[in-house]
Structures are given as structure tokens and as C-alpha cells.
N, C-alpha and C positions, 0 to 999 in steps of 0.2 A: 744676287739673284735681283737688286735692284737696277743693276745695270741691262741683266734680260727684259725687267719689265719696261724700261724706257727704249728699248729696241723691239721689242712687242706690242707696246702702244703706238709707237711711230708707224711702224708695218703696216698696224690695223687702221689706223688713220690714213694711211697712203689706201690702202686695196680699198676700204668703204669709198674715198671718193674717185677710184679708178674705176668703182663696180658702177657708181651713181654714173657717171661719166659714160659709160657702157650702155646703162640703160637709158637714158635720158638724149643722149646725145645721137650716140651712133646707132641703135634700134630703131629709133624714128627713119631713118636716111636705108631701110633695107639695105646695110650692105653686110655682107659675107662675115667680113670683123667681127661683129655683134656676135654670130654664131660660133665665134673661134676662140673669142676669148672670155667669153661667160662662164664657160665650165671654169677651167683653171682660178681664174680669176675669186671666181663664187667660191670655191672649196678652198684657194688659199685663206682667203677672207673669213670664211667660216672658222680654219683651223686656228687664224689667229688671235678670232673672237673669244674663243674656248679658252687657249691661251692667257688670253688679257683678263676674263674672269679668274681663271683660276690662281694666275700669278697675285691679281689682288686682294684675294683673299687670304693667299699665304704671307703678303706683306703686311698686312694688316697690323700683326702681332708688332711685326720688326719695325714698322713707321710711324706706332702707336696712333694709329686713325681709329676715330670713333664710330658710331652707326653713319652718322649724318657725312664724315668726309667719306667713307668706302660707298654707301650711298651715291653720293654724291663723281664718286671713280666708277662705278661702275654703269649709272646712268648716261656718262660723258661720251661710252661705248656707242649708246643709241643714236647719235647727233653726227651730223658733219662735222669737224676741225673740235670735236670734242675733246677727242686722246690730245690732241696736241696743247689745248689749254689745261687740261691732267699735268701734261707734262712741265709745263709752264711754272703753274702754281702750286705741285704734289711733289712734283720728282725731282727739287732742287738740292 
């Protein structure tokens, strides 16, 4: 399950960054690419985010994370590059 969480964390982080670039760079250019990419990227990111949270709770007992660790792991999913930090610090 740890390997699945690692892949989910990295995928969620990448999808978050792609979504941010799509919203902050492509949208202001009024390119049709924005409209084309927003729904599928947003949907994928939403599913990966939910999966990340669920897997974090499932791994809590196995990895013996305390409340502080779990809180940091969950809060990191709200920050750009946060899941990459979690991968480096908690998932070794």
C-alpha cells in the first residue's frame, strides 16, 4: 500500500502543478487549450486528492504516524510541491 501511496502522492502533486499552470499561465492567454484541459485535469486532480487523503488515513496505523505527522501529510496536499516534500520526508 505504501507504493500505491507514493505513486498517488507524486501524481497528485504533478496534477496540482499542471492545474495551477493551466489556470495561471494558459487561461490569461485566452487560449482554447485552457478550456480543453481544465475539465480532465481538474477531474483527475480531484480523484487523486481524495485517494491521497484516504490512503494517508489507511497508512496511519501501518507507518505509526502520530496526529502531527498525519496533519502535516494531509496539509501538504494543499500546497504546491507539498506532496513531493512528503515523499522525501515520510515515505522513505
